C-alpha positions as CSV (number, residue, x, y, z in Angstrom):
1,M,-27.4,-43.8,28.1
2,I,-28.8,-42.3,24.9
3,K,-31.9,-40.8,25.3
4,G,-35.1,-41.5,23.0
5,V,-36.8,-39.6,21.2
6,S,-39.5,-38.8,23.2
7,E,-37.3,-37.8,26.4
8,V,-35.4,-35.6,23.4
9,L,-38.9,-33.6,22.9
10,G,-39.7,-33.6,26.6
11,D,-36.7,-31.7,26.9
12,I,-38.3,-28.5,25.1
13,Y,-40.7,-28.5,28.0
14,S,-37.5,-28.1,30.5
15,P,-37.7,-24.6,32.5
16,L,-33.9,-24.3,31.9
17,L,-33.9,-24.4,28.6
18,L,-36.6,-22.3,28.1
19,I,-34.9,-19.6,30.1
20,V,-31.7,-20.3,27.9
21,L,-33.7,-20.0,25.0
22,A,-35.7,-16.6,26.2
23,L,-31.5,-15.1,27.4
24,I,-30.3,-15.8,23.8
25,L,-33.6,-14.3,22.3
26,I,-33.7,-10.8,23.8
27,H,-29.7,-10.7,23.8
28,F,-29.3,-11.4,20.3
29,G,-32.9,-10.6,19.2
30,F,-33.1,-6.7,21.0
31,P,-29.9,-5.4,19.1
32,L,-30.3,-7.0,16.0
33,T,-33.7,-5.6,15.6
34,Y,-32.7,-1.9,16.0
35,Y,-29.7,-2.3,14.3
36,Y,-32.0,-3.3,11.3
37,Y,-34.7,-0.7,12.4
38,L,-31.7,2.0,12.2
39,K,-30.6,0.6,8.6
40,S,-33.7,0.3,6.7
41,R,-35.4,3.1,8.7
42,W,-32.8,5.7,8.7
43,L,-29.5,5.0,6.9
44,N,-30.5,6.4,3.0
45,K,-33.0,9.6,4.4
46,P,-31.2,12.5,4.1
47,W,-29.6,14.6,6.8
48,G,-32.0,17.9,7.3
49,I,-29.4,20.1,7.5
50,K,-28.2,23.0,5.6
51,R,-24.4,22.1,5.2
52,D,-22.1,24.7,3.0
53,L,-18.5,23.7,2.5
54,S,-18.1,27.6,1.6
55,Y,-18.6,27.9,5.6
56,K,-15.5,28.6,6.7
57,P,-15.2,29.5,10.7
58,K,-12.0,30.2,12.7
59,V,-10.7,26.7,14.0
60,S,-8.7,25.9,16.9
61,I,-7.5,22.0,16.8
62,I,-6.1,20.9,19.8
63,I,-3.9,17.5,20.1
64,P,-3.4,15.8,23.4
65,T,0.1,14.1,23.7
66,Y,1.6,11.3,26.1
67,N,5.0,9.6,24.8
68,E,3.9,10.4,21.1
69,V,7.8,10.7,19.6
70,N,7.2,8.3,16.7
71,L,3.7,9.9,16.2
72,I,3.4,13.6,16.7
73,E,5.0,14.8,13.2
74,S,3.0,12.2,11.4
75,K,0.1,13.7,13.1
76,L,1.4,17.9,12.6
77,N,2.2,16.6,8.7
78,D,-1.6,15.2,8.2
79,L,-3.0,18.9,9.3
80,V,-0.7,20.7,6.8
81,R,-2.7,18.5,4.1
82,Q,-6.0,19.9,4.6
83,D,-7.2,22.4,2.3
84,Y,-8.4,24.3,5.5
85,P,-7.5,27.9,4.6
86,R,-4.4,28.3,7.2
87,D,-4.5,31.6,8.5
88,L,-8.4,30.1,10.0
89,V,-6.7,27.1,11.9
90,E,-4.6,27.3,15.1
91,V,-3.3,24.2,16.6
92,I,-2.5,23.2,20.4
93,V,-0.6,20.3,21.4
94,V,-0.8,19.3,25.3
95,D,2.3,17.1,26.0
96,S,1.1,15.9,29.6
97,A,5.0,15.3,30.9
98,S,6.3,13.2,28.0
99,T,9.6,11.2,28.2
100,D,10.4,10.2,24.9
101,G,11.1,13.7,23.5
102,T,7.2,14.5,22.2
103,S,7.8,18.2,22.7
104,E,11.0,18.2,21.2
105,K,9.8,16.8,18.3
106,V,7.1,19.0,17.9
107,R,9.3,22.3,18.1
108,E,11.7,20.8,15.1
109,W,8.3,20.4,13.4
110,V,7.5,24.1,14.1
111,R,10.8,25.3,13.0
112,R,10.2,23.7,9.9
113,N,6.5,24.8,8.9
114,P,6.4,28.3,10.1
115,E,3.5,28.8,8.5
116,L,1.3,26.6,10.8
117,K,0.0,28.5,14.2
118,L,1.3,26.2,16.7
119,V,0.7,26.4,20.5
120,L,2.7,23.8,23.0
121,I,1.5,23.6,26.2
122,E,3.8,21.3,28.3
123,E,2.6,20.0,31.7
124,S,4.8,18.8,34.6
125,V,3.0,16.4,35.8
126,R,0.3,14.0,33.6
127,R,-2.9,14.1,34.6
128,G,-5.1,12.3,32.1
129,K,-6.4,13.6,28.6
130,V,-9.2,15.7,30.1
131,Y,-7.0,17.8,32.1
132,A,-5.5,18.4,29.3
133,L,-8.3,19.5,27.2
134,N,-9.4,21.5,29.6
135,N,-5.6,23.0,30.0
136,A,-5.7,23.8,26.2
137,L,-9.2,25.2,25.8
138,R,-7.9,28.0,27.8
139,Y,-5.8,29.0,24.8
140,V,-7.7,28.6,21.9
141,S,-9.5,31.4,19.9
142,G,-11.4,29.6,17.3
143,D,-15.3,29.7,17.0
144,I,-15.1,25.5,16.4
145,V,-12.9,23.4,18.6
146,V,-11.6,20.0,17.8
147,I,-10.1,17.3,18.9
148,T,-7.8,15.3,17.7
149,D,-5.7,12.2,19.1
150,A,-1.9,11.5,18.0
151,D,-2.4,8.3,16.7
152,A,-5.2,9.3,14.4
153,I,-5.1,9.5,10.9
154,W,-7.5,11.7,8.1
155,S,-8.4,10.1,5.3
156,S,-8.0,12.6,2.9
157,S,-7.6,16.4,2.8
158,N,-10.7,17.6,2.7
159,T,-11.5,15.7,5.9
160,L,-11.6,18.9,8.2
161,S,-13.5,20.9,5.6
162,N,-16.3,18.0,5.2
163,A,-16.2,18.2,9.1
164,I,-16.9,22.4,9.4
165,S,-18.9,22.4,6.5
166,W,-22.1,21.0,8.8
167,F,-21.6,23.9,11.6
168,N,-23.2,25.8,8.8
169,D,-26.7,24.6,10.1
170,P,-27.2,26.4,13.4
171,I,-29.1,23.2,14.8
172,V,-25.5,21.2,14.6
173,G,-23.6,21.2,17.4
174,A,-20.9,19.0,17.5
175,V,-19.9,16.3,14.7
176,T,-17.8,13.1,14.6
177,C,-16.2,11.0,12.2
178,L,-16.6,7.3,11.0
179,K,-13.7,5.7,11.1
180,V,-12.1,2.1,9.9
181,P,-9.0,0.1,11.7
182,A,-5.3,0.4,10.1
183,N,-4.1,-2.7,10.8
184,E,-6.3,-6.0,11.7
185,G,-7.2,-7.1,15.3
186,L,-7.1,-10.2,17.0
187,M,-9.4,-12.7,14.4
188,S,-11.1,-9.4,12.2
189,V,-12.8,-8.4,15.6
190,E,-11.9,-4.8,15.0
191,E,-13.2,-4.8,10.7
192,G,-16.3,-6.6,11.7
193,Y,-16.7,-4.6,14.9
194,R,-15.9,-0.8,12.8
195,E,-18.6,-2.4,9.9
196,F,-21.4,-3.0,12.5
197,Y,-20.9,0.4,14.7
198,N,-20.5,2.2,11.7
199,V,-24.0,1.8,10.2
200,V,-25.5,2.2,13.6
201,R,-23.4,5.6,13.9
202,L,-24.6,6.9,11.4
203,A,-27.9,6.2,11.0
204,E,-28.5,7.3,14.8
205,S,-27.5,10.7,13.4
206,K,-29.6,11.4,10.5
207,K,-33.0,10.3,13.1
208,Y,-31.2,13.0,15.5
209,S,-28.2,12.3,17.5
210,T,-25.5,9.5,18.2
211,P,-24.4,9.2,21.7
212,I,-21.0,7.5,20.8
213,F,-17.8,10.3,19.8
214,H,-14.6,9.5,18.3
215,G,-11.1,11.3,19.5
216,E,-9.6,10.9,16.2
217,L,-12.4,13.5,15.6
218,A,-14.6,15.2,17.8
219,V,-15.9,18.6,17.1
220,F,-17.6,21.2,18.9
221,R,-18.9,24.7,18.6
222,R,-17.0,26.7,21.4
223,N,-19.5,28.8,23.3
224,L,-21.3,25.3,23.9
225,L,-18.7,24.1,25.3
226,E,-17.4,26.6,27.1
227,S,-21.5,26.9,28.5
228,I,-21.1,23.1,29.9
229,G,-18.1,24.1,31.7
230,G,-15.6,22.0,29.2
231,F,-15.2,18.2,29.1
232,P,-15.9,16.3,32.0
233,T,-12.8,14.7,34.7
234,D,-14.3,12.2,36.4
235,I,-15.2,9.9,33.4
236,G,-13.2,8.6,30.7
237,A,-15.2,9.1,27.5
238,D,-15.0,12.6,27.4
239,D,-15.8,12.9,23.6
240,S,-19.0,10.9,24.0
241,Y,-19.7,12.5,27.1
242,T,-19.1,15.9,26.1
243,A,-21.2,15.5,22.7
244,T,-24.0,13.8,24.6
245,K,-24.4,17.0,26.8
246,I,-24.8,19.0,24.1
247,A,-27.6,16.4,22.1
248,L,-29.4,16.9,25.4
249,M,-29.3,21.0,25.1
250,G,-31.6,20.3,22.1
251,Y,-28.7,20.4,19.4
252,R,-27.9,17.4,17.0
253,A,-24.3,15.5,17.7
254,I,-23.5,13.6,14.8
255,A,-21.1,10.8,13.0
256,V,-20.9,12.0,9.3
257,D,-20.1,9.7,6.3
258,N,-18.3,12.6,4.9
259,A,-15.3,12.4,7.5
260,L,-13.6,9.3,7.8
261,C,-10.9,8.6,10.0
262,V,-8.2,5.3,10.3
263,E,-7.3,3.9,13.7
264,R,-4.5,2.8,14.6
265,I,-4.9,-1.1,16.3
266,P,-2.4,-1.8,19.3
267,R,0.2,-4.5,18.4
268,R,0.1,-5.9,21.9
269,E,-2.4,-5.9,25.0
270,Y,-5.2,-5.5,22.2
271,H,-7.6,-6.6,24.7
272,M,-6.8,-4.5,27.6
273,W,-7.2,-1.6,25.0
274,R,-10.7,-3.0,24.0
275,I,-11.9,-2.9,27.6
276,R,-10.5,0.7,28.5
277,R,-12.4,2.0,25.5
278,A,-15.3,0.0,26.8
279,Q,-14.8,1.5,30.6
280,H,-15.1,5.0,29.5
281,L,-18.3,4.1,27.5
282,I,-20.2,2.1,30.6
283,Q,-19.0,5.7,32.6
284,H,-20.3,7.5,29.8
285,F,-23.7,5.8,29.8
286,I,-24.4,5.3,33.8
287,K,-23.7,9.1,34.0
288,A,-25.8,10.2,31.3
289,L,-28.6,8.6,32.2
290,R,-28.9,10.8,35.0
291,Y,-30.1,13.5,32.3
292,V,-32.0,11.1,30.2
293,H,-34.9,13.2,31.2
294,K,-34.2,16.5,30.0
295,A,-33.5,14.5,26.6
296,P,-35.3,15.8,23.2
297,K,-37.6,13.0,22.9
298,E,-35.7,11.9,19.7
299,F,-32.6,11.2,21.2
300,R,-34.1,10.2,24.6
301,Y,-34.9,7.2,23.2
302,I,-31.2,6.9,21.2
303,L,-29.7,7.2,24.6
304,L,-31.5,4.8,26.8
305,I,-31.1,1.9,23.7
306,E,-27.4,2.4,23.6
307,A,-27.2,2.4,27.0
308,Y,-28.9,-0.7,27.4
309,L,-26.7,-2.1,24.8
310,H,-23.6,-1.2,27.4
311,L,-24.6,-2.0,30.6
312,I,-27.4,-4.6,30.7
313,N,-27.6,-6.6,27.4
314,P,-24.1,-7.4,27.7
315,W,-25.0,-9.6,30.8
316,L,-27.4,-11.6,29.5
317,F,-24.7,-13.6,27.7
318,P,-22.5,-14.8,30.5
319,T,-25.6,-15.7,31.9
320,S,-27.4,-17.5,29.4
321,L,-24.2,-19.2,28.8
322,A,-23.6,-20.3,32.4
323,T,-27.5,-21.4,32.2
324,L,-26.6,-23.1,29.4
325,L,-24.0,-25.6,30.7
326,Y,-25.7,-25.8,33.9
327,G,-27.9,-27.4,31.6
328,V,-25.7,-29.8,29.8
329,M,-24.9,-31.1,33.4
330,K,-27.6,-32.1,34.2
331,G,-28.3,-34.1,30.5
332,I,-30.5,-32.1,28.9
333,T,-29.6,-33.1,25.6
334,L,-31.0,-29.8,23.9
335,T,-28.7,-27.9,25.7
336,V,-25.7,-29.7,24.5
337,V,-26.7,-29.3,20.8
338,L,-27.3,-25.1,21.6
339,L,-23.6,-25.1,23.0
340,V,-22.2,-27.2,19.9
341,L,-24.0,-24.6,17.8
342,G,-23.0,-21.7,19.5
343,L,-19.1,-22.9,19.4
344,L,-19.7,-23.5,15.8
345,L,-20.9,-20.2,14.5
346,L,-17.6,-18.5,16.3
347,L,-16.1,-19.5,13.0
348,Y,-18.8,-17.0,11.5
349,K,-16.5,-13.0,12.0
350,P,-20.3,-11.3,12.4
351,F,-21.1,-13.8,15.4
352,R,-17.2,-14.1,17.0
353,T,-17.6,-9.9,16.7
354,W,-20.2,-9.9,18.6
355,I,-19.5,-11.8,21.2
356,A,-16.0,-10.5,21.8
357,T,-17.8,-6.7,22.5
358,Q,-20.0,-8.2,25.2
359,L,-17.1,-10.1,26.7
360,Y,-15.5,-6.9,26.7
361,L,-18.4,-4.7,28.0
362,A,-19.1,-6.8,30.8
363,I,-15.1,-7.2,31.8
364,A,-15.3,-3.4,31.8
365,T,-17.8,-3.0,34.0
366,V,-16.2,-5.1,36.5
367,R,-12.6,-3.3,36.2
368,N,-14.5,-0.3,36.5
369,L,-15.1,-1.2,40.3
370,W,-11.6,-0.2,41.2
371,T,-10.1,1.9,38.2
372,K,-11.5,4.3,35.6
373,E,-8.5,4.3,34.0
374,I,-8.5,7.9,33.3
375,A,-4.7,8.3,33.0
376,W,-3.8,4.8,31.7
377,R,-0.8,3.0,30.3
378,K,0.2,4.0,27.1
379,Q,0.2,1.1,24.6
380,E,2.3,0.7,21.2
381,K,0.2,0.9,18.4
382,G,0.8,-0.2,14.6
383,Y,2.3,2.8,12.5
384,G,2.0,0.9,9.5
385,L,-1.1,1.0,7.4
386,S,-2.7,-2.2,5.6
387,I,-5.4,0.0,3.9
388,L,-5.3,2.8,1.1
389,I,-5.3,6.4,1.9
390,S,-5.8,9.3,-0.5
391,F,-4.7,12.5,0.4
């Protein structure tokens, strides 16, 4: 039976429809408000940091590896291309029981490139990235410690110099990069995700600090790493949690706009890769919230908002969807209209990106109940690049 105009208008006052509208408004409205606040208020503000490109402390670069035979050589070549003084750089490769000849490939590379100091640590048992990082910390001698993944690409020859230059100011305790995907994820979701993500990370950094760091390039003061006991072994987001601990101490932990990294996207199992990353961030925020009362005021609000966006806000979407479907079953016409509108909006990349991200976070929360994915099954990533890199 087709409803009359008066009946449709009466649906507006349905408590169920009002609940759906409230959930949708909060779910989309809060993060959009935060995004536009950061973008309009902080994105174009000056840093307030005394940066100096001539600042050149000794640097220790740690590369954790597991079955990276196809990528480790290009990663080491990436380091050689950097314009940082060779006598101030040491590289520590920690191989966690690879079975594909990664260690042999490293040794071959060292024989061809003796000018770069490189230490190879071979672990007999794979226990995960964090254990490898803490193992490597016993061998570092630099004042600044750089963590980088074997599959990460630094976009230019001055990426390292640019990142280190921020440490000229004693207030800076940790620095990370901004990222772009090398090869696109499903339905352009990864590209859209990064466009939004980089604005937020950069603006939070200019305001004070960001609680999310990237394994492609994460840089820390060695003395601060030692003071907090190294990297956490009970969660997966070692880079983000470590940077947050440093920010809680009153130092700035920032994502900078002059250090760009390229992230390879898995060829297969893209969804599992995104879920695992989401799991690690959820673990990070759950643990970091215990110390939010110690955070500097400028950072406290950032940490609380990001924790809400990762832990609570994602659940408003499935809740609103379930309520919406119930309204459709009850014959509330306006819920049908909202559902159709939502399906049409999936054609719009930013909307599609947001929905995918929220689903990954919700699934990751559930998956954390039985596995933290500290040592995960390796996923093959694309080796080719679809964007222009300048060296």
